[in-house]
N, C-alpha and C positions, 0 to 999 in steps of 0.2 A: 479059190480061183486065182490063177496067176494073172499078171497084168496083160490083158489082151488089147491090142491096139487097133483102132479103127482107121478108116481112110477118108472119112467125111467130117465136115464141120457144119455148124448151123449158120443161118444167115446173120445171126447176131454176133458172129465171130467168137462164139464160145467154143474154142478149139479143143478137141478131145484126143488125147494121146492114146488112151485105152478105152475103146468104146464097146459097150455091150448093151443092146437094146432088146428087150424081151418081145417075142412075137405077140401081136395083138390077135387074140383068137376070135374076136367078134362077140356080140351079145349072146348069152345062153339063157334059156328059160329055166325056171325052177318052180317049186310048188307054192312059193309064197306069193304075196300080193304086190310086191314091189316090181316096177317096170323093168323089163330085161332088155330094153333098147332105148336109144335117145328119144324116139318118138313117144315112148310110154313112160318116160322118166318121172319119178316123183320129185318133190321139191324139198330143198333144205335151205335154210337161211343162215346168215352170219350169226353166230352165237348159239345155233341150234344143235341138237343131238338126236339121232334116230337110231333105231335098232332093227335088225333084220336077220335073215338066215340064208346062207348059200347051201341049198339042200341037195343039190346034185353036182357032180364034178363039172367044172367049167361055168357054173352059174354066176352071173354078174347082175348086181342090182344097180340101177342107174338113178342119179339124183341131179336135178338141175339147180344151179346157183347163179344168181345175178350179182355182178360186182361192178365197181367203178374203176376207172383208169388209175393205175398206181396203187391200188389196194393190195395189201399183203395179207394173206390168210394162212392159217395153220390147219391142215386137214389131218385128222387122226382116225385111224381104223384099227380097232383092237378086237380080238376074239372074246366074246362074252356069251355066256349061256342065255338063250332067249327062246321063248315059246316052245319049250320042251326039247330044244336042240342044245347039245353041248357046245361049248365055245370052239370056234374055229381055231385049230392049232397053228395056222400059218396064213395070215391075211395077205391080200394083194390089192394095192391101191393104184388107180390110174386116173389121170385128168385129161379131158378132151376139150377142144374148142368147139364152137358152134357148128363147124363143118364135120365134126366127128373125127378129127385128126388128133391122135394122141400127142400131148405136149409135155407130159410129165408122168412119172410113175415112181412107186416105191414098194419094195418087197419087205425088207426087214429094216426097222428103224435103226438098229445097231447090231453089232455082232452078238449073236446068241439071243436076240430079242426078235420074235417072229410076228410082232405087231407092225403096222405100217404107219409112217408119218411123213408128211409132205408139206414143206413151206413153199409158197408160190406167190410171186408178185405179178399181178395182171397188168400188162402194158396197155390194154385197151378195155373199155367198158363193154359189157354185154353179158350174155348167158353162156355159161360153161357147164360141163357135165362131169360128174364124179362117178366112177365105177367102183363099187365095193365087191370084192371077190375073195376067193381063197386060192392059194398057190397049188398048181398041179391038180391032183385028184382029191385034195382035201376039201372038207365041207364043214359047216358049223355056223353058230350064231356070231353076230358081230355088233359092235357099237361104232357109229360114225358120227364125228363131231367136226364142226367148222367154227373157228374162232379167229378174231383179229390177231395177226402175228405180231409179237413184240419187235421193236426195232432191233436190227442186228448191230452188234458192236463194231467199232473200229479196232482192230487188233494192233497192238504195238509190234514192232519188229521182233522183240523178244518173245512175244506170244506166238508169232508165226514161226519163229525158230523152234519153239517147243512143239508146235504142231507137226513140223517136218520130222523132228527127231523122235518124238514120243507119241504125240496125240493121234496121229494117223494109225500107227500100229496098235495102240490100245483100243481104238474104235473097232478094229477088226479082230480083236481077241488075240493079237500077236504081241510079241515083245520087240522092243527096239533092237536094231542090229547094226553091226559095224565090222570092219576088218580088224584082225587082232592087233594089239598094241605094238607088237614087235614087227609087224608087216607094214613098212612104210613105202616099199617099192612094189607095186602091183603090176604083174605082167598082163598083156592083152594081145590078142591075135585077131587081125582083120582080114585073114585070108579068105573068109567066106563072103566078102563084099566085093563089089566092082571096084575098079581103080579109083573112080571119082568118089564113090561113097567111102572108101578106105581113107582117102585124104580128109574128107569131112569128119570121119570118126577120130582120126589122129588130132585134128584141130579141137574137137570137143574134149578129148582127154587133156589137151594142153590148157584149156580154160579152167579146168578143175585143178590142175597142177599149179597154176598161177596163184591160186587163192588159199590152198590148204597145205598141210605138212605131208602130203603124199607125192610120190613120183610114180610115173607110169612108163613101163618099158615094153616096147613092142617085141614080140617074139614070133617066129614062124612055127614053133612047136606048141606043146601043151602050154596053156595059159590059164591064169586065174579068171580072166574075163574073156569070153569068146563071143565074137560078133559075127552074125551072118544075116542072110536075107532069104532063107529058104521058105519061110512061112509067109505066103502072100496075103494073109489076113490082116496084117497091120504091123504095129511096132510095139514091142514089149521087152521087159527085163524080168528075169526070174532067177532065183538062186538055184545053183546046181548042187551046192553043199552048204548047209547051214547047221552049225552045232551050237545049240543054245542061242546066244546073241552074237556069236562070231560067224562072220561070212568067210567061207573058204573058197567059194567058186560062184560065178555068175555067168549067165548067158543073156545076150541082147540080140534081138531080131528087129531089123527094119526092112520092110518089104521093098523090093526093087522099084515098085511103082508108087512108093510113098511120096506124097506131095507131087504127083505127076512125074516122078523120077528126077526132079530137080536136085542139083548139088550146089546151088549158089550159096555163098557164105552167109548171105542175109536172108535165106529162105527158111521154111519150116523144117527142112531136113536137119540142118545143124541144130536148131532148137530141140528137135526130137532126140538126137543123139545126146545132147547135153542133159536133157531130162532123164533119159533112160540110164545114163551113166550115174546120174544123181541117185536113182533107185539102187543101182549096183553098189553105191557107196553107203547106203543105209538110210537114205532120205525117203520119206513118204510123200503123200500129196498135200497140197495146201488146204484141202478140206477132207472130210471123211467120206469121200466118194472114190469110186474105182470103176473103170470101164466107160462111164459117161457121166456128164454133169451139165446142168443148166444153171447159169447165173440167175439168182433170184429164187432158186429152188433148192439147190444142193449146197450152196455156200453157207458157212456158219458165221462169217463176218463179212462186212461189206467190202473190205479191201483185199479180198481173196482174188488177186489178179496177177498177171505176169509182171506188172510193174514192181511187185514185191518179191515174187518167187517164180522161177521157171518151172517149179513143181506144181504150179496151179494149173487148172484147166480153163481159166477164164482170161480173155484178152484184156488189155489195159483199159480200154474205153468204158468198161462196165462201171468203173468207179473214178470219181474225182476229176473227170474231164481229160484224163490222159489219152494220148494218141495211140492208135493201134500200130504196132510194128513188131515183126518177128525179132526174137532175142538172139544175140550172138555170144552172150556170156551168162553165167549164173548171176542172179540178182542179189540184192542186199541181204535179204533174209536167208537165201541159200548159202551165202558166204558165211554168215553167222553160224548157221546150222552145221555146215561141214567143218568149220574151224572148231566148233564145240566137240566134234568127234576126233579130229586129227591135228588140231593146232593150226596156227596161222601159217600161211605160205610165205616164202622168201622171194616171190616174183616181183620184178620191177623195183629192185632195191637201190638203183642208182638214179641220177638226175634224169627224169623222164618227161618227155613232152607227148601228150595225147591230143589227137584231133588232127590238126594240120601242122606242117613243118615238124613232123614227129622226129624224135631222137631218143636214144637210150633204150629202145625196144628191141628185144631179141627173141628168137624162137618162133614156133609156128603161130602163136597167138598174136604176134606183133601186127599182122595184117588187119586184125579186127579193130585196132585202135587208131588206124590211119583212116580218117574220115573221107579222104580223097578216094578211097576204094569203093565208096558207096554212092549210088545215084541219089538216094534219099538218105538223110541222116540216120545213123543206126540207133538201135536201142540196146544199151549195155550198162554194166556197172563197172566202175574203175576200182580195182584194188591195187594199192601200192604199198610196199613195205619199207621205203626209205628214200633218201635223196631229196633234192630240191626239185619239185615237179610242177608241171604247167598243163593246164587245160586250154588249148588253143583252138578256138572256133572261128578264126578270122576268115575262113573261106565261105562263110554264109552271109547272105544279105538280109535275111529276115530279122525281125526284132526278137531278141533272145533274152532269156532269164538264166543267168549263170550263178549257181550257188556252190561254193567250195566247202560247205560244212559236211562233215561225215554224216551219213544217214539221210542225205537230202537228194533231191532230183533237180535237174535243170531242163529247161525248154530250149532245145538246140535244133538249129536248121529248120525251123518251121513246125516242129513237133512239140508236144507237151509232155513233160516228165519222162523223157526218153533216155537221159543220161544220169545214172546214179553214181554216188560215191559211197563206198563201203564205210561202215561206222568207225572202223579203226584205221582209216586212211586219211593222210594229210596231204592235200594238194596245195602248194604254197602260192601258185600264180595262176592268173587267168588272162586270156587275150580275147577280146570281143571281135565281132565282125563289123560290117558296114551299116547295119541297122541300128535302131534305137535300143540298145541293150541295157539291161539292169544286171549289175554284177555285185554279188555279195561275198565278201571274204569270210575267213574263219578266224580262229584265235591265234594263228601264226602271223609272222611278219610277211604279209602278202605283197606281191607286185601285181597290180590290177591295171590293165590297159584297155581302154574303151575302143580305140581305133575310130572308124567313121561313125556318123550318126550322132544323135543327141542322147548321150548315155547317162545313166544314173548309177553311181558307184558307191557302195556301202562297205567301207573297210572293216568295220567291226573292231573287235579287240585286236591287240597286236599293233606293232609299229609298221604301218603300211606305206608303200610307195604307189601313188595313184596317178595315172596319166590318162586324161580324158581323150587324147587324140584330137581329131578334127570334130567339127560340130559344136553345138552348145551343150555343154556337159555339166552335171551336178554331182557333187560329193555330199553324202548324207551322214549326219552324226547323231548320236543317240540322245544327247542331253541338251539343255538350254544354252544359248549363245554365251551367256556370261560365265560359263564354267570353262571356257576355252581361251587360250591365247593364240592369236593368229598373226603371223609375220610373213612378209614377202621379201624376196631378194632375187633380182635378175630373173623375173618371170616365174619364179618358183615360190610356193607357199608352204609353210609349215603350220599345222593345226595341232595344238598340244594342250595339256593341262587337265584333261578329264580321263580318269583311269578306265572308263568303259570303252574308250576308243583308242587308247594308246596315243602315240605321236604319229601323225600322218604327213608324208612328204608329197606335195601335190604339184602337178604341172598340167597345163592345158585344161583347166577346170574353170568354168565361168561363174558358177553359183555354188554357195555353201548353204546347205539346208540343215537347220538345227530343230530341236523339238518345238521351239517357240517362234522361229522366224527363219527367213531365207535372206541371205545377203550376197552381194556380188563379191567374188574373190578379189576383185581389184580394190576393194575397200580395206584390205588387210593392212595393218601397220607396216611401215617400211623398216626392215631389219637394218640396224646400223652396226656393222661388224666391229668397228673400232670401239664403240660403246660396250659391246658384248665382251670383247677382249679386255677392256679396261676394268670390267666388273670382277675379273678373276685373275689373280696373279699367276696361277699355274698356266693359264692360257697365254698370257703375255710371254712367259718363259718358253712355252712350247711353240707358239706360232708367230711371235713378234707382232708385226702390223699387217699380216697377210689376211686380207679381207675374205677371200674365198675359203681359206682354211677355217676362218671363224664361222662362216655360214655352214660349212660341211660339218663342223663339230657340233654346232647347235642342233642342226637338223637330224643328225644321226646318233648323237650321243648326249649332248648337253640338255636338251629338253627332257629326255628320258631320265636324266640324273636329277631333274628338278631345278636346273639352273634357269635363272630369269635372263631374258634378253636385254633388259633395260635397268639393271641395278645402278649403273654408273650415272651420276647426274652431272652433266657438263657445267652448268652454271654454278652449282655448289662447289665444284672443284676450282673454278676460276675465282669465285668469291672468297675462297679459303686463303688465298695468297695474293698479297698486294702486287708482287711482280707479274703474276699472271693477269691480274685485273688490268694492269697497265699495258702489258704486251698483247694480250689476246682480246681484251674487251668482251664483247658478247658473241664471239665466234665459237659456237658450240662444237662444231666439228673439229676445230683446232684444239679444243680442250681435251677430247678423248685421244686425239693423235699425240698431243704433248705428254699425256699421262702414260700412254703405252710406250712411247719412244724415249721419254726422259723422266717423267715424274715418278714412275714406279721404281726405277733404279735409284733415284735420288731419295727415296724413302718418304715421299710426300703422301699424305692421306687424301682420299677423295671425298671425305665427308666431314671436313673440319668446320665448315660454315654451318652454324646452327640456325636454320631459318626461323624456327619458332622463337628463339631468344631474340633474334633480330627484330621480328615483328612485335614481340612483347615489349621491346625497349622503346617503341615509338607508337603512340596511339593513332597517329595518322595512317600508319601502315596497316594497323589492324582494321581500320575503317575501310581502306581502299583495297587491300590485298588479302586480308584474312590469313589463312594458313597455307596459301598457295606457294609451295616450296620453290618452284621454278621462277615464279614471278618475283618472289622476295629476293632470291639470289640475283636475278637480273636487275632488280631495282638497286641493289647495293653496287653492282658493277657499273651501271649506267649513271646512277645519281648519288647513292648513299655515301660512297667513299669520297666523292668530290665535295659533298656537303659536310664532310667531317663526322659523319655518323659512325658509331662504334658497332661492331658485329654483335657484341654481347654485353650491353649495359645492364640488361635485366638480370636481377639477382633471384634465382629460383628459390633458394632456401629462405630468403627474407620474405618472399611472397607466401610461401607455405607457413612460415612461423607467424604470419600475421593473423591467421584464422584457424580456430580450433578444428573446424570440419575438414580443412585441408591437411592438417597434421594427421588426423585420423585416417584420411583417405590415401594420402601419398607418402607419409613418412618423409624419408630423405631422398625420394626419387625425384631428381632435379628435372628430368626431361618432361615428365607429365605436368609439372608445375607451370612451366611456360606455355605448354599446350593448353592447359586449363584456362590460363589468363586470356589467351588469344580467343579461344572458342567460347568461353563462358564468363570468366571473371571481369573482363572489361565491360561487357554489356550489362553485368549485374552491379556495376558501380563499385567494385572492390578497389581498395587502395593497395597498390603493390609495395608501398613503402611504409605500411602501417607499423610494422615491427622495426624498432630501432635497436640494433644489436649493441651499440655503444652504451645506450641508456640501460639496457638489460644487464650488461656487465657491471656498470657502476652501481647498480642497485644492490649488489651482493658482494660482500668482502671476499668470500671464498672464490668467486669468479674473477674478481680483480687480481687476486694472487695467482690464479691458475691460468687465466686466459689472456691477461693483459688487454691489448686492443685488437685481438684477433677476431675480426668480424665473422669469418666463416665458422670458426670454432664456437662462437656465441650462438649463431643460428642453429648449428647442429645440437648444441647443448640444450637449448630450449625445446627443440622438437623431440629429442630423445629422452630428456630428463626433466627439464624445467617445468613443462606443462603438467606432467604427471605429479611432480613434487609440489605443485600449487604455487610456483613462483609467478610473480607479476612481470609483465612485459615492461612496465614503466615505473618501477619502484623508486628510482633515483629522481630527486627534485632539483633539476638544474637551475631553475629560477631562484630557488632559495639559496643554492650554493653561491650564485653570483651576488645575491643580496647580503650574504654573510661576510664577504671579504672584498675590501676596497681594492686590494692589489689585483684580484682576479677580474674585477670590473674594469680596472685600468688597463689590464692586458687584453681583455676580450670583448669589452663593451657588453652588448646584449647577445653575443654569439653563444648560445647554450650548448651547441654541439662541441665547440672548442673547449668550453668550460668543463664539459663532461669528460673529454679526453684528458684534460689537465688533472681532474680528480683521479682518474685511473692511473695515470703515470706518476703523479706527485702527491696530490691532495690526500689520498687515502693513507699513504705512508706518513704524511706530515700530521695526521690526526685531524684533518679538517672534516667538516660534516655538512650535509645538506639539510640538517634539521634546523629549526629556528633557534637562533642564539639569543 
């Protein structure tokens, strides 16, 4: 049977492009005992199986079944030898409501299978009637069973693509088909249509040309696809020449009275032409139906609707809460299917704006993407092959859900899931309306604008620019607050540091929501451009002291490069140089300014002040300030220098050499030694001067000769070699050395340290000893 098109649709808006409904012949009697009318119907229950015979042509056996609302059943009727009768060669199954109105039927379960099968979901509770019969003049035995129907799956877009390209044809015993590989420009002729319908047909061809690697050329002569309206029975497409899997010619008929003769661009007529051209290009139906279909009966998967494919028979609202609306373009699965046959299209390759304030659109189909052309928001899918593109829905006042991810749908202009984005399409930017919109970006660097209303904006991956517009707006981030750095400058905020969200540049946003908390955008740390510049010599060279350039660099480049906004420590810089301590005092802003404008060029370092060594040098600072770097630097500037305190009295290696566990843990790492003393050693009661390097040298003649009085060398030697060699820290007896020599006592009294130095410098070479004489 070719594709025959009907002119009616059901009240459930399950619209049928190709409708064939078998005539109901009424009940017929037979010689068996099964009732042949509703009034005489036998009973079958869920899970039951009965057998019977249609023993004369037209005989129908009737069975009543009682169901609950929402119950899905699978009714199977198969030819089976019974009671002396051979099996029916071709069963026919019908379902009726309590008023005797036929609501579903099935002849053949699949191509070449002449048993019948029907899946039906009952919308209302009550008693319904099943008619078991045989097709035409055939008769014979049958088996009828009713079972709970398993839940239908949700198909992926890839599965729907396969259904359109392969599954439909296989279900009908046919092979997939397509135009030849070398034929990428297909001719068509619309001379058989009225002027208005010809315009609609041209527009339908343009929608397919936008998305696939085919072009369509209109001709007034012989064409590969011919369109007319001579058959008033409906709308259909059928091949005029098919060789194997290769289409050589197609004919499309759309009756003049189709959809009341309307030629509106957002009416059923344009959708019908797009659908029929889809057949002409080799696409089948969304399900294994043809002629007619009822959602809940004929669909193989729950999302077999127009939302996914224009080749479906079922309107959008049948699944997932989507809104009913006629389609003006092929849908996401259609685009995938046709591109699998002919490659991706090159349409919309430049910077393009869809929706309102459209730009970059050319050709017949451009009118479809200008939402101002529609009284009600349209239903369509955007396919775009390049450029920097925008979905602008600023003309709507309703609350909208805008999703820029490929393979997703958006709720636009008061409808649900009416605007799709093809899986291989990247739309970089979105503009909301005056309602409370939710905008979700994709993995590109998006520019997302909320406009009016209280908007929620989710940038997602990529480095996004987010502008909430007016209202009380929120930006949403995927991870916990402590995984981000947040800085503000001149009413702009940068959120960075977490790879899942990239770096986002934010304006007119009142709240920032993270996975664990929501904070006010106003709580962001204030970005100090001179400190940022002072942190990186290349930025000083590039921008000097230009604050705006510093912010622009951090927001658009530096954060992505992993640069920190606050590496430079103002007080540490001041405390590092006495002239700055005198000149600048505790003026932190002046510190960064000085380094950028003078200090960097003078070769000054910005981290010469070692705050841990300063703290470790004075136990009162450990008690009061701990390891607070800023507080310690500020103390030195304001008090320490005036009190005569040194920046670095603490001897890191001497402290390490004093304790075996520290030697093992730190070796010669000086920085960790002072940190350990401040954080742990002081509170543990450790003596930072326990090791005496002069006494260590004096205890070993080889060290006296090699090191002299070099304290640093002595500390290193003990840490690196002496401990391992088993040397003692205090082998030299200075008390005995003084006791042995009157001249030493006369010179140094009881000063054992000076006596030990004398031994290293003179006594050892003079043959003196620290042993008892």
